[in-house]
DSSP file (Angstrom, degrees, kcal/mol; ACC not computed):
  #  RESIDUE AA STRUCTURE BP1 BP2  ACC     N-H-->O    O-->H-N    N-H-->O    O-->H-N    TCO  KAPPA ALPHA  PHI   PSI    X-CA   Y-CA   Z-CA
    1    1 A M              0   0    0      0, 0.0     2,-0.5     0, 0.0     0, 0.0   0.000 360.0 360.0 360.0 123.7  201.9  -34.9 -150.3
    2    2 A K        -     0   0    0      0, 0.0     2,-0.4     0, 0.0     0, 0.0  -0.907 360.0-151.0-108.7 128.6  200.2  -37.4 -152.5
    3    3 A L        -     0   0    0     -2,-0.5     2,-0.1     2,-0.0     0, 0.0  -0.763  12.8-127.7 -98.8 142.2  202.0  -40.6 -153.6
    4    4 A R     >  -     0   0    0     -2,-0.4     4,-2.4     1,-0.1     3,-0.4  -0.477  31.2-107.3 -77.9 159.1  201.4  -42.4 -156.8
    5    5 A K  H  > S+     0   0    0      1,-0.2     4,-2.7     2,-0.2     5,-0.2   0.888 120.4  53.5 -55.2 -41.7  200.8  -46.1 -156.6
    6    6 A T  H  > S+     0   0    0      1,-0.2     4,-2.0     2,-0.2    -1,-0.2   0.871 109.1  48.6 -65.3 -35.5  204.2  -47.0 -158.0
    7    7 A E  H  > S+     0   0    0     -3,-0.4     4,-2.1     2,-0.2    -1,-0.2   0.905 111.3  49.9 -69.1 -40.8  205.9  -44.8 -155.3
    8    8 A L  H  X S+     0   0    0     -4,-2.4     4,-2.4     1,-0.2    -2,-0.2   0.921 111.0  49.5 -62.8 -43.7  203.8  -46.5 -152.6
    9    9 A W  H  X S+     0   0    0     -4,-2.7     4,-3.0     1,-0.2     5,-0.3   0.901 109.0  52.7 -61.7 -41.3  204.7  -49.9 -153.9
   10   10 A A  H  X S+     0   0    0     -4,-2.0     4,-2.2     1,-0.2    -1,-0.2   0.897 109.8  48.5 -62.4 -40.0  208.4  -49.0 -154.0
   11   11 A I  H  X S+     0   0    0     -4,-2.1     4,-2.4     2,-0.2    -2,-0.2   0.935 113.6  46.5 -65.1 -46.4  208.3  -47.9 -150.4
   12   12 A V  H  X S+     0   0    0     -4,-2.4     4,-2.6     1,-0.2    -2,-0.2   0.931 113.9  47.4 -63.4 -46.1  206.5  -51.0 -149.3
   13   13 A L  H  X S+     0   0    0     -4,-3.0     4,-2.7     1,-0.2    -1,-0.2   0.895 111.8  50.5 -64.4 -39.2  208.9  -53.3 -151.2
   14   14 A T  H  X S+     0   0    0     -4,-2.2     4,-2.9    -5,-0.3    -1,-0.2   0.922 111.2  48.9 -63.0 -43.7  211.9  -51.5 -149.9
   15   15 A A  H  X S+     0   0    0     -4,-2.4     4,-1.9     2,-0.2     6,-0.3   0.918 113.0  46.9 -62.6 -43.8  210.6  -51.8 -146.3
   16   16 A V  H  X>S+     0   0    0     -4,-2.6     5,-1.2     2,-0.2     4,-1.0   0.926 114.4  47.5 -63.9 -44.8  209.9  -55.5 -146.7
   17   17 A F  H  <5S+     0   0    0     -4,-2.7     3,-0.5     1,-0.2    -2,-0.2   0.923 112.8  48.0 -62.7 -45.7  213.3  -56.1 -148.3
   18   18 A L  H  <5S+     0   0    0     -4,-2.9    -1,-0.2     1,-0.2    -2,-0.2   0.813 111.8  49.4 -69.0 -30.1  215.2  -54.1 -145.6
   19   19 A T  H  <5S-     0   0    0     -4,-1.9    -1,-0.2    -5,-0.2    -2,-0.2   0.655 103.4-130.6 -82.1 -14.9  213.5  -55.8 -142.7
   20   20 A G  T  <5 +     0   0    0     -4,-1.0    -3,-0.2    -3,-0.5    -4,-0.1   0.667  64.3 136.8  75.6  14.1  214.1  -59.3 -144.2
   21   21 A A      < +     0   0    0     -5,-1.2     2,-2.4    -6,-0.3    -4,-0.1   0.892  29.9 177.7 -64.4 -39.4  210.5  -60.2 -143.8
   22   22 A G        +     0   0    0     -6,-0.7     2,-1.4     1,-0.1    -1,-0.2  -0.103  42.7 104.3  72.1 -43.8  210.5  -61.8 -147.2
   23   23 A A        +     0   0    0     -2,-2.4    15,-1.1    -3,-0.1     2,-0.3  -0.579  48.4 134.0 -80.5  96.4  206.9  -63.0 -147.1
   24   24 A Y  E     -A   37   0A   0     -2,-1.4     2,-0.4    13,-0.2    13,-0.2  -0.963  35.7-160.7-139.6 157.4  205.1  -60.6 -149.3
   25   25 A R  E     -A   36   0A   0     11,-1.8    11,-2.1    -2,-0.3     2,-0.4  -0.991   1.8-162.5-142.2 131.0  202.6  -60.8 -152.1
   26   26 A L  E     +A   35   0A   0     -2,-0.4     2,-0.3     9,-0.2     9,-0.2  -0.923  30.2 135.0-111.2 137.7  201.6  -58.3 -154.8
   27   27 A G  E     -A   34   0A   0      7,-2.0     7,-2.7    -2,-0.4     2,-0.4  -0.976  45.4-116.1-165.4 177.5  198.5  -58.7 -156.7
   28   28 A R  E     -A   33   0A   0     -2,-0.3     2,-0.4     5,-0.2     5,-0.2  -0.994  21.3-175.4-128.8 135.5  195.4  -57.0 -158.1
   29   29 A R  E >  S-A   32   0A   0      3,-2.6     3,-1.8    -2,-0.4    -2,-0.0  -0.957  74.6 -19.6-132.6 114.5  191.9  -57.8 -157.0
   30   30 A G  T 3  S-     0   0    0     -2,-0.4     3,-0.1     1,-0.3    -1,-0.1   0.836 125.7 -53.3  60.5  34.4  189.0  -56.1 -158.8
   31   31 A G  T 3  S+     0   0    0      1,-0.3     2,-0.4     0, 0.0    -1,-0.3   0.352 115.6 112.6  85.5  -8.5  191.1  -53.4 -160.1
   32   32 A A  E <  S-A   29   0A   0     -3,-1.8    -3,-2.6     1,-0.0    -1,-0.3  -0.818  70.2-118.6-101.2 139.3  192.5  -52.5 -156.7
   33   33 A A  E     -A   28   0A   0     -2,-0.4     2,-0.4    -5,-0.2    -5,-0.2  -0.468  29.0-161.0 -72.7 144.5  196.1  -53.0 -155.8
   34   34 A E  E     -A   27   0A   0     -7,-2.7    -7,-2.0    -2,-0.1     2,-0.4  -0.995  10.7-176.3-131.4 133.3  196.8  -55.4 -152.9
   35   35 A V  E     -A   26   0A   0     -2,-0.4     2,-0.5    -9,-0.2    -9,-0.2  -0.996   4.2-168.7-129.4 127.5  199.9  -55.8 -150.9
   36   36 A T  E     -A   25   0A   0    -11,-2.1   -11,-1.8    -2,-0.4     2,-0.4  -0.972   7.8-174.4-116.6 128.0  200.3  -58.4 -148.2
   37   37 A V  E     -A   24   0A   0     -2,-0.5   -13,-0.2   -13,-0.2    -2,-0.0  -0.922  28.0-105.5-122.3 145.9  203.2  -58.1 -145.8
   38   38 A S     >  -     0   0    0    -15,-1.1     4,-1.6    -2,-0.4     3,-0.3  -0.179  28.7-112.1 -67.3 162.2  204.3  -60.6 -143.2
   39   39 A R  H  > S+     0   0    0      1,-0.2     4,-2.8     2,-0.2     5,-0.2   0.825 116.3  62.0 -62.7 -31.9  203.7  -60.1 -139.5
   40   40 A A  H  > S+     0   0    0      1,-0.2     4,-1.7     2,-0.2    -1,-0.2   0.896 103.4  48.4 -62.7 -39.6  207.5  -59.7 -139.0
   41   41 A A  H  > S+     0   0    0     -3,-0.3     4,-1.2     2,-0.2    -1,-0.2   0.911 112.2  48.6 -67.7 -41.0  207.6  -56.7 -141.3
   42   42 A V  H  X S+     0   0    0     -4,-1.6     4,-0.8     1,-0.2     3,-0.5   0.920 110.0  51.7 -64.3 -43.2  204.7  -55.1 -139.4
   43   43 A A  H >< S+     0   0    0     -4,-2.8     3,-0.5     1,-0.2    -1,-0.2   0.848 104.1  58.6 -62.1 -33.6  206.3  -55.8 -136.1
   44   44 A T  H 3< S+     0   0    0     -4,-1.7    -1,-0.2     1,-0.2    -2,-0.2   0.858 111.3  40.6 -63.9 -34.8  209.5  -54.1 -137.3
   45   45 A F  H 3< S+     0   0    0     -4,-1.2    -1,-0.2    -3,-0.5    -2,-0.2   0.474  90.7 106.5 -95.1  -2.2  207.6  -50.9 -138.0
   46   46 A S  S << S-     0   0    0     -4,-0.8     2,-0.1    -3,-0.5     3,-0.0  -0.584  79.0-110.8 -76.5 136.6  205.4  -50.9 -134.9
   47   47 A P        -     0   0    0      0, 0.0     2,-0.3     0, 0.0    -1,-0.1  -0.405  32.6-113.2 -66.8 142.3  206.5  -48.4 -132.3
   48   48 A A        -     0   0    0     -2,-0.1     3,-0.0     1,-0.0    -3,-0.0  -0.578  27.2-133.7 -75.9 135.0  208.0  -49.9 -129.2
   49   49 A L        -     0   0    0     -2,-0.3     3,-0.1     1,-0.1     2,-0.1  -0.662  27.9-103.0 -86.7 144.4  205.9  -49.4 -126.1
   50   50 A P        -     0   0    0      0, 0.0     2,-0.1     0, 0.0    -1,-0.1  -0.388  42.2-105.1 -65.9 144.9  207.6  -48.3 -122.9
   51   51 A E        -     0   0    0      1,-0.1     2,-0.1    -2,-0.1    -3,-0.0  -0.412  38.2-103.9 -70.3 145.6  208.1  -51.0 -120.4
   52   52 A A        -     0   0    0     -2,-0.1    -1,-0.1     1,-0.1    -3,-0.0  -0.445  35.9-111.4 -69.8 140.3  205.9  -51.0 -117.4
   53   53 A S        -     0   0    0      1,-0.1    -1,-0.1    -2,-0.1     4,-0.1  -0.542  17.6-139.3 -70.6 133.8  207.5  -49.7 -114.2
   54   54 A P  S    S+     0   0    0      0, 0.0    -1,-0.1     0, 0.0    -2,-0.1   0.782  89.1  47.8 -68.0 -24.4  207.9  -52.6 -111.7
   55   55 A E  S    S-     0   0    0     -3,-0.0     3,-0.1     1,-0.0    -2,-0.1  -0.942  91.5-115.7-117.8 139.7  206.9  -50.3 -108.9
   56   56 A P        -     0   0    0      0, 0.0     5,-0.1     0, 0.0    -1,-0.0  -0.286  43.6 -89.3 -67.2 156.9  203.9  -48.0 -108.9
   57   57 A A    >>  -     0   0    0      1,-0.1     3,-1.2    -4,-0.1     4,-0.6  -0.295  34.4-116.4 -64.3 150.8  204.4  -44.2 -108.7
   58   58 A A  G >4 S+     0   0    0      1,-0.3     3,-0.9     2,-0.2    -1,-0.1   0.830 112.2  61.4 -59.6 -33.4  204.6  -42.7 -105.2
   59   59 A A  G 34 S+     0   0    0      1,-0.2    -1,-0.3     0, 0.0    -2,-0.0   0.779 103.6  49.7 -67.4 -25.2  201.5  -40.6 -105.8
   60   60 A S  G <4 S+     0   0    0     -3,-1.2    -1,-0.2     2,-0.1    -2,-0.2   0.536  87.7 101.6 -92.4  -5.5  199.4  -43.7 -106.3
   61   61 A E  S << S-     0   0    0     -3,-0.9     3,-0.1    -4,-0.6    -3,-0.0  -0.572  77.8-116.9 -77.4 138.8  200.5  -45.5 -103.2
   62   62 A P        -     0   0    0      0, 0.0    18,-0.1     0, 0.0    -1,-0.1  -0.377  41.4 -88.2 -69.7 155.0  198.1  -45.4 -100.3
   63   63 A P        -     0   0    0      0, 0.0     4,-0.1     0, 0.0    13,-0.0  -0.223  35.8-114.3 -60.4 155.2  199.3  -43.7  -97.1
   64   64 A E  S    S-     0   0    0     -3,-0.1     3,-0.1     2,-0.1     0, 0.0   0.901  90.3 -12.0 -59.3 -44.7  201.2  -45.8  -94.6
   65   65 A G  S    S-     0   0    0      1,-0.2    59,-0.0    59,-0.1     2,-0.0  -0.634 106.9 -37.3-138.4-164.8  198.5  -45.5  -92.0
   66   66 A P        -     0   0    0      0, 0.0     2,-0.6     0, 0.0    59,-0.2  -0.335  56.8-128.2 -64.2 146.0  195.4  -43.4  -91.4
   67   67 A V  E     -b  125   0B   0     57,-3.7    59,-2.3    -4,-0.1     2,-0.7  -0.861  14.5-141.9 -98.9 120.2  195.6  -39.8  -92.4
   68   68 A D  E >>  -b  126   0B   0     -2,-0.6     4,-2.6    57,-0.2     3,-1.4  -0.730   4.3-155.5 -83.9 114.6  194.7  -37.3  -89.7
   69   69 A L  T 34 S+     0   0    0     57,-2.7    -1,-0.2    -2,-0.7    58,-0.2   0.725  91.6  54.3 -62.7 -21.7  192.7  -34.5  -91.4
   70   70 A N  T 34 S+     0   0    0     56,-0.3    -1,-0.3    58,-0.1    57,-0.1   0.583 122.6  22.6 -91.0  -9.9  193.7  -32.1  -88.5
   71   71 A T  T <4 S+     0   0    0     -3,-1.4    -2,-0.2     2,-0.1    -1,-0.1   0.553  90.1 113.5-128.7 -15.2  197.4  -32.6  -88.7
   72   72 A A     <  -     0   0    0     -4,-2.6     2,-0.1     1,-0.1    -5,-0.0  -0.325  54.2-140.9 -67.5 140.6  198.3  -33.9  -92.3
   73   73 A G     >  -     0   0    0      1,-0.0     4,-2.3    -2,-0.0     5,-0.2  -0.319  33.7 -90.0 -89.1 179.0  200.2  -31.6  -94.5
   74   74 A V  H  > S+     0   0    0      1,-0.2     4,-2.1     2,-0.2     5,-0.2   0.906 124.2  52.4 -58.3 -46.0  199.7  -31.1  -98.3
   75   75 A E  H  4 S+     0   0    0      1,-0.2     4,-0.5     2,-0.2    -1,-0.2   0.897 111.7  45.5 -62.0 -40.9  202.1  -34.0  -99.3
   76   76 A E  H >4 S+     0   0    0      1,-0.2     3,-1.0     2,-0.2    -1,-0.2   0.898 112.5  51.0 -69.4 -39.3  200.4  -36.5  -97.0
   77   77 A L  H >< S+     0   0    0     -4,-2.3     3,-1.8     1,-0.2    -2,-0.2   0.831 100.0  64.8 -66.4 -32.3  196.9  -35.4  -98.2
   78   78 A K  T 3< S+     0   0    0     -4,-2.1    -1,-0.2     1,-0.3     5,-0.2   0.695  89.5  67.8 -64.9 -18.0  198.0  -35.8 -101.9
   79   79 A R  T <  S+     0   0    0     -3,-1.0    -1,-0.3    -4,-0.5     2,-0.2   0.523  81.4  98.5 -80.5  -5.0  198.4  -39.5 -101.3
   80   80 A L  S X  S-     0   0    0     -3,-1.8     3,-1.7    -4,-0.1     2,-0.2  -0.516  91.7 -89.2 -80.3 152.5  194.6  -39.9 -100.9
   81   81 A D  T 3  S+     0   0    0      1,-0.3    -1,-0.1    -2,-0.2     3,-0.1  -0.411 110.5   6.2 -61.2 128.3  192.5  -41.0 -103.8
   82   82 A G  T 3  S+     0   0    0      1,-0.2     2,-0.6    -2,-0.2    -1,-0.3   0.538 100.2 118.5  79.0   7.8  191.3  -38.1 -105.9
   83   83 A V    <   +     0   0    0     -3,-1.7    -1,-0.2    -5,-0.2     2,-0.1  -0.933  34.8 167.7-114.0 118.4  193.3  -35.5 -104.0
   84   84 A G     >  -     0   0    0     -2,-0.6     4,-2.5    -3,-0.1     5,-0.2  -0.310  53.8 -69.9-109.7-164.2  195.9  -33.5 -105.9
   85   85 A D  H  > S+     0   0    0      1,-0.2     4,-2.2     2,-0.2     5,-0.2   0.936 129.0  43.9 -55.3 -53.4  198.0  -30.4 -105.2
   86   86 A A  H  > S+     0   0    0      1,-0.2     4,-2.1     2,-0.2    -1,-0.2   0.912 115.7  46.4 -64.5 -44.4  195.1  -27.9 -105.3
   87   87 A L  H  > S+     0   0    0      2,-0.2     4,-2.0     1,-0.2    -1,-0.2   0.892 111.8  51.0 -68.2 -39.2  192.7  -30.0 -103.3
   88   88 A A  H  X S+     0   0    0     -4,-2.5     4,-2.0     1,-0.2    -1,-0.2   0.911 110.5  49.9 -63.2 -41.4  195.2  -30.8 -100.7
   89   89 A A  H  X S+     0   0    0     -4,-2.2     4,-2.6    -5,-0.2    -2,-0.2   0.890 108.9  52.8 -64.0 -38.7  196.1  -27.1 -100.3
   90   90 A R  H  X S+     0   0    0     -4,-2.1     4,-2.6     2,-0.2    -1,-0.2   0.868 106.3  53.1 -64.6 -36.2  192.4  -26.3 -100.0
   91   91 A I  H  X S+     0   0    0     -4,-2.0     4,-2.3     2,-0.2    -2,-0.2   0.942 112.0  44.7 -63.1 -46.8  192.0  -28.8  -97.2
   92   92 A V  H  X S+     0   0    0     -4,-2.0     4,-2.2     2,-0.2    -2,-0.2   0.919 114.2  49.5 -63.8 -43.8  194.8  -27.2  -95.2
   93   93 A E  H  X S+     0   0    0     -4,-2.6     4,-2.3     1,-0.2    -2,-0.2   0.904 111.4  49.2 -62.4 -41.7  193.5  -23.7  -95.9
   94   94 A D  H  X S+     0   0    0     -4,-2.6     4,-3.1     1,-0.2     5,-0.3   0.916 110.3  50.7 -63.7 -42.7  190.0  -24.7  -94.8
   95   95 A R  H  X S+     0   0    0     -4,-2.3     4,-1.2     1,-0.2    -1,-0.2   0.894 113.0  45.8 -62.5 -40.3  191.4  -26.3  -91.6
   96   96 A E  H  < S+     0   0    0     -4,-2.2    -1,-0.2     2,-0.2    -2,-0.2   0.857 119.4  41.0 -71.2 -34.5  193.4  -23.1  -90.8
   97   97 A A  H  < S+     0   0    0     -4,-2.3    -2,-0.2    -5,-0.2    -3,-0.2   0.861 128.9  25.8 -81.4 -36.8  190.4  -20.8  -91.6
   98   98 A N  H  < S-     0   0    0     -4,-3.1    -3,-0.2     1,-0.3    -2,-0.2   0.372 107.7-113.2-113.2   2.7  187.6  -22.8  -90.0
   99   99 A G     <  -     0   0    0     -4,-1.2    -1,-0.3    -5,-0.3    -2,-0.1  -0.220  56.2 -27.2  88.6 176.8  189.3  -24.8  -87.3
  100  100 A P        -     0   0    0      0, 0.0     2,-0.4     0, 0.0   -30,-0.1  -0.157  67.7-101.6 -66.5 157.7  189.8  -28.5  -87.0
  101  101 A F        -     0   0    0      1,-0.1    29,-0.1    27,-0.1   -31,-0.1  -0.652  23.5-158.1 -77.7 131.3  187.5  -31.1  -88.5
  102  102 A A  S    S+     0   0    0     -2,-0.4     2,-0.3     1,-0.2    -1,-0.1   0.782  75.5   7.2 -81.0 -28.2  185.2  -32.6  -85.9
  103  103 A S  S >  S-     0   0    0      1,-0.1     3,-1.0    23,-0.1     4,-0.3  -0.945  78.0-105.6-146.8 165.9  184.5  -35.7  -88.0
  104  104 A V  G >  S+     0   0    0     -2,-0.3     3,-1.7     1,-0.3     4,-0.2   0.875 118.5  61.2 -61.1 -37.3  185.7  -37.4  -91.1
  105  105 A E  G >  S+     0   0    0      1,-0.3     3,-1.8     2,-0.2    -1,-0.3   0.734  86.4  75.9 -63.1 -23.1  182.5  -36.4  -92.8
  106  106 A D  G X  S+     0   0    0     -3,-1.0     3,-2.1     1,-0.3    -1,-0.3   0.669  73.5  80.9 -64.2 -15.7  183.4  -32.7  -92.2
  107  107 A I  G X  S+     0   0    0     -3,-1.7     3,-1.7     1,-0.3    -1,-0.3   0.762  76.4  72.5 -63.3 -21.3  185.9  -32.9  -95.1
  108  108 A T  G <  S+     0   0    0     -3,-1.8    -1,-0.3     1,-0.3     5,-0.2   0.607  78.9  75.3 -70.1  -9.0  183.0  -32.4  -97.5
  109  109 A R  G <  S+     0   0    0     -3,-2.1     2,-0.4    -4,-0.1    -1,-0.3   0.685  77.2  92.9 -72.6 -15.9  182.9  -28.8  -96.3
  110  110 A V  S X  S-     0   0    0     -3,-1.7     3,-2.1    -4,-0.2     2,-0.1  -0.653  92.3-109.4 -79.3 128.6  186.0  -28.2  -98.5
  111  111 A S  T 3  S+     0   0    0     -2,-0.4     3,-0.1     1,-0.3    -2,-0.1  -0.376 104.2  26.5 -59.6 126.9  185.1  -27.1 -102.0
  112  112 A G  T 3  S+     0   0    0      1,-0.2     2,-0.6    -4,-0.2    -1,-0.3   0.274  96.1 104.1 102.5 -10.0  185.8  -29.9 -104.5
  113  113 A I    <   +     0   0    0     -3,-2.1    -1,-0.2    -5,-0.2     2,-0.2  -0.920  45.1 164.0-109.9 117.7  185.4  -32.8 -102.0
  114  114 A G     >  -     0   0    0     -2,-0.6     4,-2.1    -3,-0.1     5,-0.2  -0.445  55.2 -76.7-116.4-168.7  182.2  -34.7 -102.4
  115  115 A Q  H  > S+     0   0    0      1,-0.2     4,-3.1     2,-0.2     5,-0.2   0.833 123.6  59.6 -62.4 -34.8  180.8  -37.9 -101.2
  116  116 A K  H  > S+     0   0    0      2,-0.2     4,-2.1     1,-0.2    -1,-0.2   0.941 109.0  41.7 -63.1 -48.3  182.7  -39.9 -103.9
  117  117 A I  H  > S+     0   0    0      2,-0.2     4,-1.0     1,-0.2    -1,-0.2   0.905 115.8  51.4 -65.8 -40.8  186.1  -38.8 -102.6
  118  118 A L  H >X S+     0   0    0     -4,-2.1     4,-1.1     1,-0.2     3,-0.7   0.947 111.3  47.0 -59.7 -48.7  185.0  -39.2  -99.0
  119  119 A D  H 3< S+     0   0    0     -4,-3.1     4,-0.3     1,-0.2     3,-0.3   0.875 109.4  52.9 -63.4 -38.2  183.8  -42.8  -99.6
  120  120 A S  H 3< S+     0   0    0     -4,-2.1    -1,-0.2     1,-0.2    -2,-0.2   0.706 122.3  31.0 -72.5 -16.7  186.9  -43.8 -101.5
  121  121 A N  H XX S+     0   0    0     -4,-1.0     3,-2.3    -3,-0.7     4,-0.6   0.404  84.9 109.3-116.5  -0.2  189.1  -42.7  -98.6
  122  122 A R  G >< S+     0   0    0     -4,-1.1     3,-1.0    -3,-0.3    -2,-0.1   0.831  78.3  51.8 -51.1 -42.8  186.8  -43.3  -95.6
  123  123 A G  G 34 S+     0   0    0     -4,-0.3    -1,-0.3     1,-0.2    -2,-0.1   0.632 112.3  47.2 -71.7 -12.1  188.8  -46.2  -94.2
  124  124 A R  G <4 S+     0   0    0     -3,-2.3   -57,-3.7   -58,-0.1     2,-0.3   0.384  96.4  88.0-108.8   1.9  192.1  -44.2  -94.3
  125  125 A L  E <<  +b   67   0B   0     -3,-1.0     2,-0.3    -4,-0.6   -57,-0.2  -0.779  44.8 164.9-107.0 147.6  190.9  -41.0  -92.7
  126  126 A T  E     -b   68   0B   0    -59,-2.3   -57,-2.7    -2,-0.3     2,-0.4  -0.972  24.3-140.4-148.3 160.6  190.8  -40.0  -89.1
  127  127 A V        +     0   0    0     -2,-0.3     2,-0.3   -59,-0.2   -23,-0.1  -0.991  48.5 105.0-125.6 138.2  190.4  -36.8  -87.1
  128  128 A G        +     0   0    0     -2,-0.4   -27,-0.1   -25,-0.1   -58,-0.1  -0.867  48.9  67.5-176.5-159.5  192.3  -36.2  -83.9
  129  129 A G              0   0    0     -2,-0.3   -61,-0.0     1,-0.2    -2,-0.0   0.611 360.0 360.0  39.7  21.3  195.2  -33.9  -83.0
  130  130 A G              0   0    0    -29,-0.1    -1,-0.2   -28,-0.0   -28,-0.0   0.465 360.0 360.0 -85.1 360.0  193.0  -30.9  -83.6
C-alpha cells in the first residue's frame, strides 16, 4: 500500500492532534517535506516494554549447594550453566550406561559437554555417592 504525501500528512497531523502533543512543525526544505513532532507524541506511539521481573527465573538460579554428578537428577543438572533438558538427560544416561563419574573432569565424556561448560560450573560440581 503506497500513501500519497497528503495522506501521510493527514495521518501524522491526526496522531499529533489526538495525542495532544501539540508541538509540531510542517515545512519544506529543498523540495522535501519535513514533519517535526514532539517527543511526547513519539513516546505515545512507542510500544511499552514489559517490566523486568524482580526475581530471576528459576532456571538461571545457581544450585543451592554443590551438584553431585553421580546422584543429581535431570532437574538439578539443568540448573547448571549451559545445561538444558537434552544435556541433563545425556548426563544421566551416560552415568547409567558407563557407571559413576570418578572425577568432575569426567563429565566431558558426555557428548555436548566441553571444557567451557566444565570451567563455568567447576566450583559447583562434585562427585561422590557413586
